[in-house]
C-alpha positions in Angstrom: -10.0 21.7 -2.7 -6.5 20.6 -3.7 -7.8 17.8 -6.0 -6.7 19.4 -9.2 -3.2 19.9 -7.9 -2.8 16.2 -7.0 -3.9 15.1 -10.5 -1.1 17.3 -12.0 1.6 16.3 -9.6 3.2 13.2 -11.2 5.9 12.8 -8.5 3.2 12.6 -5.8 1.3 10.0 -7.7 4.5 8.0 -8.3 5.3 8.1 -4.6 1.7 7.2 -3.8 1.8 4.2 -6.1 5.2 3.2 -4.8 3.9 3.0 -1.2 1.0 0.9 -2.3 3.3 -1.5 -4.2 5.7 -1.8 -1.2 2.8 -2.5 1.2 1.5 -5.2 -1.2 5.0 -6.8 -1.5 5.4 -6.8 2.3 2.0 -8.3 2.8 2.7 -11.1 0.3 6.1 -11.7 1.8 4.6 -12.1 5.3 1.8 -14.4 4.0 3.9 -16.7 1.8 7.3 -16.9 3.5 8.5 -20.1 5.3 11.6 -18.6 7.0 12.9 -15.1 7.8 15.1 -13.8 4.9 17.3 -11.6 7.1 17.7 -13.8 10.1 16.8 -17.4 9.4 17.2 -18.6 13.0 14.6 -16.1 14.3 11.0 -17.4 14.3 7.9 -15.2 14.5 4.5 -16.5 15.2 2.2 -17.4 12.3 -0.6 -15.4 14.0 1.5 -12.2 14.2 2.6 -12.6 10.6 -1.0 -13.0 9.4 -2.3 -10.0 11.3 0.5 -7.9 10.0 -0.1 -9.1 6.5 -3.8 -8.3 6.9 -2.9 -4.8 8.1 -0.6 -4.2 5.1 -3.2 -5.6 2.8 -5.7 -3.1 4.2 -3.2 -0.3 3.6 -2.8 -1.4 0.0 -6.6 -1.5 -0.5 -7.0 2.0 1.1 -4.4 3.3 -1.4 -6.2 1.6 -4.3 -9.7 2.7 -3.6 -8.7 6.4 -3.5 -7.2 6.5 -6.9 -10.3 5.9 -9.0 -12.2 8.4 -6.8 -9.5 10.9 -7.6 -9.8 10.6 -11.4 -13.6 9.9 -11.6 -14.7 13.0 -9.7 -15.0 16.4 -11.3 -12.6 19.1 -10.5 -14.0 22.6 -10.4 -10.7 24.3 -9.8 -11.6 26.0 -6.5 
């Protein structure tokens, strides 16, 4: 119903893309880091980091699959 409004709202799309990029960066950081950047003496389990990175990767993919559907579907202006 509000599909045509979302296509025209550039600030919403910029925020939407920014959230996707931030979740991608956080996911990559958790997967590839060797030590904590903020507190190097604190150690978290590898298993927890991988599960959290997988969750953030799923968040990124959920943001990415919606965008083509938004632009490839027809908008009838209802």
